[in-house]
C-alpha positions in Angstrom: 0.0 0.0 0.0 1.1 3.6 -0.7 0.2 6.7 1.2 -1.2 9.7 -0.8 -1.8 13.0 1.0 -3.7 15.9 -0.4 -3.2 19.4 1.1 -6.0 21.5 -0.4 -7.5 24.9 0.0 -11.2 25.1 1.0 -13.8 27.9 0.9 -11.6 29.8 -1.6 -14.4 32.2 -2.6 -14.9 33.1 1.1 -11.2 33.7 1.4 -11.0 36.0 -1.6 -14.2 37.7 -0.4 -12.5 39.0 2.8 -11.1 41.8 0.7 -13.4 44.6 -0.4 -10.8 46.0 -2.9 -9.3 44.9 -6.1 -5.8 44.9 -4.7 -6.8 42.7 -1.9 -8.5 40.1 -4.1 -5.6 40.1 -6.5 -3.1 39.7 -3.7 -5.1 36.8 -2.2 -5.2 35.0 -5.6 -1.5 35.6 -6.0 -0.8 34.1 -2.6 -2.8 31.0 -3.3 -0.9 30.3 -6.5 2.4 30.7 -4.7 1.4 28.6 -1.7 0.3 25.7 -3.9 3.3 25.9 -6.2 4.4 22.3 -5.9 6.5 22.4 -9.1 8.4 25.5 -8.0 7.7 27.4 -11.2 7.2 30.7 -9.2 10.2 30.3 -6.9 12.0 33.2 -8.6 9.6 35.7 -7.3 8.5 34.2 -4.0 11.3 36.0 -2.0 10.3 39.3 -3.7 6.9 38.9 -2.1 8.3 38.0 1.3 7.3 34.4 0.9 9.4 31.2 1.1 9.1 28.4 -1.5 6.7 26.8 0.9 6.3 23.3 -0.6 10.0 22.8 -1.4 11.2 24.2 1.9 8.8 22.1 4.0 9.5 18.8 2.2 13.2 19.2 2.5 13.2 17.7 6.0 11.0 14.7 4.9 13.0 13.7 1.9 13.5 11.1 0.5 10.6 9.3 2.3 8.0 11.9 1.2 7.9 13.6 -2.2 5.5 15.5 -4.4 3.2 13.1 -6.3 4.3 13.2 -9.9 1.2 11.3 -11.0 -1.2 13.8 -9.5 -3.9 15.6 -11.5 -3.4 19.2 -12.3 -5.9 20.7 -9.9 -5.5 24.3 -8.7 -5.3 24.6 -4.9 -4.3 21.0 -4.2 -0.8 19.7 -3.4 -0.5 16.0 -3.6 2.3 14.1 -1.7 3.2 10.4 -1.7 5.2 8.1 0.4 5.5 4.4 1.4 5.2 5.5 5.1 1.8 6.6 6.2 3.0 8.3 9.3 5.7 10.2 7.5 3.3 11.3 4.7 0.7 12.4 7.3 3.3 14.4 9.3 4.5 16.0 6.1 1.0 17.0 5.1 0.3 18.6 8.5 3.6 20.4 8.6 3.0 21.8 5.1 -0.5 22.9 6.1 0.9 24.7 9.1 3.6 26.3 7.0 1.0 27.7 4.6 -1.0 29.0 7.5 1.9 31.2 8.6 1.7 32.9 5.2 -2.1 32.8 4.8 -3.6 32.8 8.3 -7.2 33.3 7.0 -7.3 30.4 4.5 -9.1 27.1 5.3 -6.8 24.0 4.6 -7.8 20.4 4.6 -5.3 17.5 4.8 -6.5 14.1 3.7 -4.6 10.8 3.7 -5.4 7.9 1.4 -3.8 4.4 1.9 -4.2 2.7 -1.5 -2.3 0.3 -3.8 -2.1 3.0 -6.5 -2.8 6.6 -7.1 -5.6 5.6 -9.4 -7.2 3.7 -6.6 -7.0 6.8 -4.3 -9.2 8.6 -6.9 -12.1 6.2 -6.5 -15.2 7.8 -5.2 -15.4 5.7 -2.2 -11.8 6.4 -1.3 -12.1 10.2 -1.8 -15.3 10.2 0.3 -13.6 8.3 3.1 -10.0 9.2 3.6 -8.1 7.2 6.2 -7.2 10.4 8.0 -8.5 14.0 7.6 -7.8 17.3 9.4 -9.1 20.8 8.7 -7.3 23.9 9.7 -9.9 26.7 10.1 -9.1 30.4 10.1 -8.1 31.7 13.4 -11.0 33.2 15.3 -10.9 36.9 16.3 -10.6 36.9 20.1 -9.5 40.4 21.1 -12.6 42.6 21.1 -10.7 45.7 22.2 -8.3 45.5 19.3 -8.8 47.6 16.2 -10.3 45.6 13.3 -8.6 45.4 10.0 -9.7 48.3 7.7 -9.6 46.0 4.6 -11.5 42.9 5.7 -13.1 43.9 9.0 -12.8 40.3 10.3 -9.4 40.2 12.1 -7.4 42.4 14.4 -5.2 45.0 12.7 -1.5 44.6 13.2 0.3 46.5 10.4 0.0 50.0 8.9 -0.3 50.1 5.1 1.0 53.6 4.3 0.0 53.9 0.6 -3.6 52.9 1.5 -3.6 54.8 4.9 -5.0 51.6 6.4 -4.4 49.4 9.4 -4.6 45.8 8.2 -4.5 42.3 9.6 -1.6 39.9 8.9 -3.5 38.2 6.0 -4.4 41.5 4.3 -0.8 42.7 4.9 0.4 39.7 2.8 -2.1 40.8 0.0 -0.7 44.3 -0.2 0.5 45.8 -3.6 4.3 45.6 -4.0 6.8 44.6 -6.5 6.7 42.5 -8.5 2.9 42.9 -8.4 0.9 45.5 -10.3 3.7 46.6 -12.7 3.5 47.3 -16.4 4.3 44.2 -18.5 7.4 45.7 -20.1 8.5 42.2 -21.2 5.8 42.2 -23.8 6.6 45.6 -25.3 7.3 45.3 -29.0 7.8 41.6 -28.5 7.3 39.2 -31.3 8.6 36.2 -29.5 5.7 33.7 -29.1 7.6 32.2 -26.2 7.9 35.4 -24.2 7.6 35.0 -20.4 6.2 37.7 -18.3 8.2 38.2 -15.1 6.2 40.9 -13.3 2.7 41.5 -12.3 0.1 39.3 -10.6 0.3 35.6 -11.6 -3.3 35.2 -12.8 -2.8 38.1 -15.2 0.7 36.9 -16.1 -0.9 33.8 -17.5 -3.4 35.7 -19.5 -0.7 38.2 -20.8 1.6 35.4 -21.8 -1.3 33.8 -23.8 -2.0 37.1 -25.5 1.6 37.5 -26.4 1.7 34.0 -27.9 -1.4 34.7 -29.9 -0.8 38.2 -31.1 2.9 39.0 -30.5 1.7 41.7 -28.1 3.2 44.8 -29.9 2.2 47.2 -27.1 2.4 47.8 -23.5 -0.6 47.0 -21.3 -1.1 47.9 -17.7 -3.1 46.3 -14.8 -6.1 48.3 -13.7 -5.4 49.9 -10.3 -9.0 49.6 -9.1 -12.5 48.7 -10.3 -13.2 52.3 -11.3 -10.4 52.0 -13.9 -12.1 49.0 -15.4 -15.5 50.7 -15.4 -14.1 53.8 -17.3 -12.9 51.7 -20.2 -14.9 52.7 -23.3 -17.3 50.6 -25.4 -15.9 48.5 -28.1 -17.3 50.9 -30.8 -17.0 54.6 -30.2 -20.6 55.2 -31.2 -22.0 52.4 -29.0 -22.4 54.6 -25.9 -24.1 57.6 -27.5 -27.6 56.6 -26.3 -26.5 56.0 -22.7 -26.5 58.7 -20.1 -24.2 56.7 -17.9 -21.3 54.9 -19.5 -18.1 55.2 -17.5 -18.9 53.9 -14.0 -20.3 50.4 -14.5 -18.7 47.0 -14.6 -19.7 43.3 -14.8 -18.5 40.4 -12.8 -19.0 37.0 -14.5 -18.9 33.6 -12.8 -18.8 30.7 -15.2 -18.6 27.0 -14.5 -18.9 23.8 -16.6 -21.9 21.5 -16.8 -21.7 17.7 -17.1 -18.0 17.5 -16.1 -18.8 15.6 -12.9 -20.0 12.6 -14.9 -17.0 12.6 -17.2 -14.6 12.7 -14.4 -16.5 10.1 -12.4 -16.3 7.7 -15.3 -12.6 8.4 -15.9 -11.8 8.1 -12.2 -13.7 4.8 -12.0 -11.7 3.4 -14.9 -8.4 4.5 -13.3 -9.5 3.0 -9.9 -10.7 -0.3 -11.4 -7.7 -1.3 -13.6 -5.0 0.9 -12.1 -3.1 1.0 -15.4 -1.0 3.9 -16.5 -3.2 4.1 -19.6 -6.4 4.8 -17.7 -4.6 7.1 -15.3 -3.1 8.9 -18.3 -6.5 9.3 -19.8 -7.7 10.9 -16.6 -4.8 13.3 -16.6 -5.4 14.1 -20.2 -9.1 14.8 -19.5 -8.2 17.1 -16.6 -5.6 19.0 -18.6 -7.8 19.2 -21.6 -10.7 20.8 -19.7 -8.4 23.3 -18.1 -6.8 24.2 -21.5 -10.2 24.5 -23.2 -11.4 26.9 -20.5 -8.2 28.9 -20.7 -8.4 29.1 -24.5 -12.0 30.3 -24.2 -10.9 33.0 -21.7 -8.2 34.1 -24.1 -10.5 34.3 -27.1 -13.1 36.3 -25.1 -10.4 38.6 -23.9 -9.0 39.2 -27.3 -12.5 39.9 -28.6 -13.0 42.8 -26.2 -9.5 44.2 -26.5 -9.6 47.5 -28.4 -6.5 48.6 -30.5 -6.1 51.7 -28.3 -6.5 50.0 -24.9 -3.6 50.7 -22.5 -4.7 48.2 -19.9 -6.2 44.7 -19.9 -10.0 44.9 -19.9 -10.3 41.7 -17.9 -9.5 41.1 -14.2 -9.1 37.3 -13.8 -10.0 36.6 -10.2 -10.1 32.9 -10.6 -9.2 30.6 -13.5 -9.6 27.0 -12.4 -10.1 23.8 -14.3 -13.6 24.5 -15.7 -14.5 27.7 -14.0 -13.6 31.4 -14.2 -14.4 34.5 -12.2 -13.7 37.7 -14.0 -14.6 41.4 -14.0 -14.9 43.3 -17.2 -16.3 46.8 -18.3 -20.0 46.7 -18.4 -20.1 47.9 -22.1 -18.0 44.9 -23.1 -19.6 42.3 -20.9 -22.1 40.8 -23.3 -19.5 40.4 -26.1 -17.2 38.7 -23.7 -19.8 36.3 -22.5 -21.0 35.3 -25.9 -17.5 34.6 -27.2 -16.5 32.8 -24.0 -19.6 30.5 -24.1 -19.2 29.8 -27.8 -15.4 29.2 -27.5 -16.1 26.9 -24.5 -18.6 24.9 -26.6 -16.1 24.6 -29.4 -13.3 23.6 -27.1 -15.3 20.9 -25.4 -16.0 19.1 -28.7 -12.8 17.1 -28.0 -14.7 15.3 -25.3 -17.4 13.8 -27.6 -20.6 14.8 -29.2 -22.9 12.9 -26.8 -23.1 14.1 -23.2 -20.6 16.8 -24.1 -19.8 19.2 -21.3 -21.2 22.7 -21.6 -20.8 26.0 -19.7 -23.2 28.1 -17.7 -22.6 31.6 -16.3 -24.0 34.2 -13.8 -23.3 37.9 -14.7 -23.8 40.9 -12.4 -23.7 44.4 -13.9 -23.4 47.1 -11.3 -21.8 50.5 -10.4 -18.1 50.2 -9.7 -18.7 51.1 -6.0 -21.0 48.1 -5.4 -19.1 45.8 -3.0 -17.2 43.0 -4.8 -18.3 40.5 -2.2 -21.9 41.2 -3.0 -21.1 41.0 -6.7 -19.6 37.5 -6.3 -22.5 36.3 -4.1 -25.0 37.4 -6.6 -23.0 35.9 -9.5 -23.0 32.5 -7.7 -26.8 32.6 -7.2 -27.3 33.5 -10.8 -24.9 30.7 -11.9 -26.9 28.1 -10.0 -30.1 29.5 -11.7 -28.5 29.2 -15.1 -27.5 25.6 -14.4 -31.0 24.7 -13.3 -32.4 26.2 -16.6 -30.5 23.7 -18.8 -30.2 20.8 -16.3 -26.5 20.6 -17.2 -27.2 20.3 -20.9 -26.6 23.5 -22.8 -24.9 26.9 -22.7 -26.9 29.1 -20.4 -26.7 32.3 -18.4 -28.6 34.4 -15.9 -28.0 38.0 -15.1 -29.0 41.0 -13.0 -28.3 44.7 -13.6 -28.2 46.1 -10.0 -28.9 49.7 -11.1 -32.0 48.5 -13.1 -33.2 45.5 -11.2 -32.1 46.3 -7.6 -29.6 44.5 -5.3 -31.2 41.0 -5.6 -31.9 38.9 -8.7 -34.9 40.1 -10.6 -38.1 38.1 -9.6 -39.6 36.1 -12.4 -36.7 36.4 -14.8 -35.7 33.1 -16.3 -32.2 32.2 -17.4 -31.5 32.4 -21.1 -29.6 29.9 -23.3 -27.0 31.0 -25.9 -29.3 30.3 -28.8 -31.9 32.8 -27.5 -29.2 35.4 -27.0 -27.9 35.0 -30.5 -31.3 35.0 -32.0 -32.2 38.2 -30.1 -29.0 40.1 -31.1 -30.8 42.3 -33.8 -33.5 43.2 -31.3 -30.9 44.1 -28.7 -29.3 46.4 -31.2 -32.6 48.1 -31.5 -32.8 48.5 -27.7 -29.4 50.3 -27.7 -30.8 52.9 -30.1 -33.9 53.6 -28.0 -33.7 56.8 -26.0 -33.7 56.3 -22.2 -37.0 58.1 -22.0 -38.7 55.5 -24.2 -37.2 52.6 -22.3 -38.4 54.1 -19.0 -41.9 54.6 -20.4 -42.0 51.0 -21.7 -41.0 49.7 -18.3 -43.7 51.8 -16.6 -46.4 50.5 -18.9 -45.4 46.9 -18.5 -45.8 47.2 -14.7 -49.6 47.4 -15.2 -51.1 44.3 -13.6 -53.9 44.1 -16.2 -52.8 42.1 -19.3 -55.4 43.8 -21.5 -54.4 47.2 -20.2 -50.7 46.5 -20.9 -51.6 45.5 -24.5 -53.7 48.6 -25.1 -51.1 50.9 -23.7 -48.3 49.4 -25.7 -50.4 49.6 -29.0 -51.1 53.3 -28.3 -47.5 54.0 -27.4 -46.1 52.5 -30.6 -48.3 54.8 -32.7 -46.8 57.8 -30.9 -43.3 56.5 -30.7 -42.8 54.5 -33.9 -39.1 54.1 -33.2 -40.0 51.5 -30.6 -41.7 49.3 -33.1 -38.6 47.3 -34.3 -37.8 46.4 -30.7 -41.3 45.3 -29.7 -41.8 43.3 -33.0 -38.4 41.7 -32.4 -39.5 40.4 -29.0 -43.2 39.8 -29.4 -43.4 39.0 -33.1 -44.6 41.0 -36.2 -48.3 40.4 -35.4 -48.2 41.3 -31.7 -50.7 44.2 -32.2 -53.4 41.7 -33.2 -53.6 40.3 -29.7 -56.0 41.6 -27.1 -53.8 40.8 -24.0 -50.1 40.9 -23.2 -49.4 37.7 -21.3 -47.2 37.7 -18.2 -44.5 35.6 -20.0 -44.4 38.0 -22.9 -44.3 41.0 -20.5 -41.4 39.4 -18.7 -39.6 38.8 -22.0 -39.9 42.4 -23.0 -38.7 43.6 -19.6 -35.7 41.2 -19.7 -34.7 42.3 -23.1 -34.8 45.9 -22.0 -32.6 45.0 -19.0 -30.1 43.1 -21.1 -30.0 45.8 -23.7 -28.9 48.5 -21.3 -25.3 47.4 -21.7 -25.5 45.6 -25.0 -22.7 46.5 -27.4 -22.0 44.9 -30.8 
């Protein structure tokens, strides 16, 4: 029997959400990537951030009995160790968890030990559900009521003064602070035509995206990281004339949470095969699947980013908070959000064709459009709720999304609004272009009329309105059909569809 120990981060969203600012979330994501760097690929910059090469340094005292598991799947936030000695492996896992806690005191870490004949066997569902040993390290509780709370997270006692932010912060938020080599311009990409260029500065999540952009386009210009959410919101629409009908155009952004559908079944089948026969072929197939999903999602993110990158942009229009195997969490300018989402979903669908035509995985997303001052934690929570709604809409079979526009709909998901699938969005594109051209006064009037509880009254008021405001006709016909005026009532479903199209069209940009 062989011991396999997983040291994994739990409740990552909650950990990222401790920060109310962009620099705090970026810093947290950066720390997680460093702390789980089992391969040592970021060792060159760890010391610059005041961090040690945690995995390498910790395991040094356990070698050669314990080592990093070379067969492990490429899963973000999980470090896999292996040994022939259960006790040694368990001790190494606990020691590593405690070492990480010194750098990231607010993260939740779970250590699990599996005693199995092979790594493939440790991946069996029964094995993963029932590890031989398991221990969870929870964030340290706040126990000093008279101590000043952290100005950034408000959850732990402040211990350090962050001069450039004029803030007192806790140890975890102190680790997240902006400093070299974070937040710098990516000068390595300037005028570069080398497809293999490596970015050596900036946040790691953005480095990955920049390096991919360089490989795809040769870069050719210098791009900066947005300093805050306001900088993202101020980025112009993709077309210079796209915002002419909008009174507000430079203070809204969108946070998008996307996750794959149907992947659980694919992985379950592959894991079962690896567990049953334990051959290198079946384990290799599982690794190929894991890597392929991750690469397809990354490629979709790259394509969507390139799609919303203007020739005159001086900063990246995408903040990649999380890029995991089959999920992403990003923030983009509101006026570019729908283009990003369409391309990302379509590219995901294309990338997943490698995994078969039947029971092929798909992608769903939740999107929150809001003022740049709306708390990021609330944005993420809303996006998660909407993502679940989108998944329910297609039952794991199809590209879908659900959205809310906080300024239009309020701080909670709009009641009665169903999720849409990608087909409906594409079919509705011409009508959404018509929404963009409608003056704000017409959109407001339409919304008021549609609030009438009487279906017959709604129909009569709309028919009268379109005779006075014929510019609204293309929009209404696009949603309700060319013969909509022949009806005597406007059903609740039709009413909801018009309202939803008006909401989506507020930030539509082709």
